[in-house]
Structures are given as C-alpha cells and as structure tokens.
N, C-alpha and C positions, 0 to 999 in steps of 0.2 A: 257162332259163339260156343263158347268150349263147354258149358252144362246146360245149354239149350236143349228142349224136348225137341225129337225128331218131328213130332207132328203136334199140334196145338191141341188141346184137350178140347171134347165138345160140351155145350151146356149141360147136356146130360150127365156126363163124367165128372165136369166140376161139382154139380149140385150132389152126386153119389160120394165125391169125397168129404164133402162138406158135413154130409150125415154120416159116412161111415168112412174114415180115413183109411187110405192106402195100406198102412202097417196096423190098423186096429185101435182100438179107444185104448187099450192097456198100454201100447205102445206109446201113443200121444200122452197119456198120463205119466208114463216114467220120463218121458222127455222134458216134460214142463217141470216136474219135480226135480229133476236135475239142474234143470236151469235155476229153479228158486234158489236150490241149495248153494251154486256157485256166484250168487249175488254178494257183493261187495259190501256188506252191512252186518250188524251184529244179530245173532240168532232171533234176541227179542222182536225187533225191528222188521225182520222177514215174516216170522212168524206172525206178527200183529197185521202187516199187509196182506198175508195170504189168509188170514181169518177174516179181516174186512171185505176181500172180493168172495170168499165162500159165505158168509152171512148175505151178502147183498144177493147173492144166487138164489136164495130163497124166497125173495119178494116177486111179486106180479109186476116189476118193472121193468117188464124185457125192452130191450131197447137202451135203456138208460144203465145198465149193470155196471159197464166201463167207467161211467162218468163220474156215478155213486161210489163205485169203489175207491177211484183215485182219490175224490174229495175227503172220504172217509180216513182212508190211509192216511192222508197228509194231516187232515184234523187231529190224528191221533199218533203222529210221528213213526208212523209204520213206514214200511218200505214201499214207493208207489208202485214199482215195476212188480213187486211180489202180490200186491192188491190186485193189479189186471190179471196175472197167473191164476188167482184163488178166484176169478169168475169162472174158470173152467170147472168148477164143481157143478156148476149147471149148465149139462149139455142134452143134447138130444136123447143120451143114453138114461140120464137120471131126472130127466123133467117128467117122465111119466110116473115116476116114484114121489118127488118132490110136489107136484102139482095137486094130487088127490090127497096127498098128506098135510100141504097148508091147508087145502080147502077143508077137509075135515077137524083140524085143530082149531080153524077159524069158526066153524059151525059151534063146534063144542065151548067154546068160549062166548060165542053170543048168543048162548043159548038155543041154538038150533034157528035163529032168525037169519038165515042165509037166503041165498038165492034157491030157487025151487028145485028139487032134485033133478029133474030131466028138462033140458032145455037144449036148442041148438044154436050155437053161438052165431054161426053163419047167417042163418035165417033171420036170426034177431037185428044182427047189424045190418042187412040188407033192408028188412022192413021199417029200421029205423026205431026199434023198439029198445033204447038204450037204458030204459028204466029196470030191464031185467039183467044188462050186464053190470050195473054199477053194484047191486047187492054181491054178485058173484065176486068181483074185484076186491070189494069190501072185505068179504068174507077171506079172501086169499091173503090179502093184505096182514090183518090182523093176525092170521095163523103163521104167515111167513115173519111178523115181527117176533113170534114167540121161539120159531124153529130156527129161524136164522141166527141168533146168539148163542143157541144151542150149537148149530152146527160149527159157528166162529171157536166157540171154545174147544170144541173137538179138534178142528184142524189147527188151532195156535198151538196146543199141546203136540199133535203129531209132526206139525213142520218143524216146531222148536227143537225137538229131540233129533229130528232128521238133519237139521241144520248143525246141531252142536256137535254132532257125530262125525258129520263129513268135515266141518273145520277142524275138529282137533286131529283127525287123521292126516288130513293136509297138512296141516302144521307141523306133525310129527314127519311126515315125508320131506317137506321141506328142509327142516332142521338136521334130518340125516342125510340128505342130499348136499348141504351145505358143509357139514362136518367131513362128508369125503372129500369136496374140493378144498376144505382149508388144510388139511392133512398132505403132506408130500409123500409120494410112495416110499421113499429112503428113511423119512421120520419114523416110521413104524417099524422098519428093521432094526433101527439102531437102538429103541428104546427097549 
C-alpha cells in the first residue's frame, strides 16, 4: 500500500495516541476547527451544530455524546457534522476541568445535597453500591444542564464569527480568481 505504516502500532501506542495525539491536542483542535469552517452550510447552521455538540460535552452522558449531539443538531436544524465536531470540546484534556465544575455547580444548585465529598467510584461499583453513584451522577447532570448551554452560547458566537470570516475570504478569493480567468490578457492592454 502506498500510505500504509511500515509497522503496525501496538495497543499501547494506539492508546497513547488516543489520550495524546501525535501532533498534540492544539493541532487536533485546529484541524477540527478548519474542517468545521469548510462545511458547506450557513454560518448559523454550522455554529448551531457545533454549539449543540459542545453543550452536550458538559453532561455526564459519556458514550452518548455523539448520538445526542446529532439528535439535538437535527432538531434545531443545525449542521449535523458540526455537531459531531463540537463534541471534541469534551476530551481527555478538558474533562478534568469540566467534571469538577459541573459537579460543584450541581451541588450549589441542589443546596449541597449531592454525593458525599469523598468516595471511590470503582470500589462502589465493584461492591454493588449504586446508591452512592446515583447522587453523584444526578448532581453532575444538573451542573451539566447549567454549564452546557453557557458553553454552547460561547462556542456558537466563536464558531459563527470564524465561519463568517472564512467564508467571506473564500468568496473574495474565488471572485478574484474568476475575474482573472474571465479577462483575457490582451483585453487589459487595449483598455
């Protein structure tokens, strides 16, 4: 094969690239952002779709973010692919900040009636003590339903400005290129 790897990566290498991509998270973020800019849709639809994905990333519904982002973008008439790209807001780098934030916001809203401050999730699951997990999940869900729309509004504005700027530059470049091709070389000299 022409672009195949010389050797197949091991499981450890694949896991490392999932946690920390080879080019870094900033390069991955810029790549996704450029893919969003190039989507063929209105700036409003693209920004709305991305905002749906970003807002869903703030909920503790891990494993369902893609599905819910697509459904929400479809219901709100946003761009579905942008909704998928928007879920990248929740990633292994941002989750250590998102999870405590949504938990604390949820505790404030519920009046401090969340899960106990210190518990070991894995030990609780193995022991079958799901009564400890439910209050934590509920608290995080309440916090996520508050912070998610805030993040969605922020990313809507950011992505809409970026897409409008990109699309206007692209239209200007294309019209300049078309005017160059439309005018023959001899016509400029005669005028």
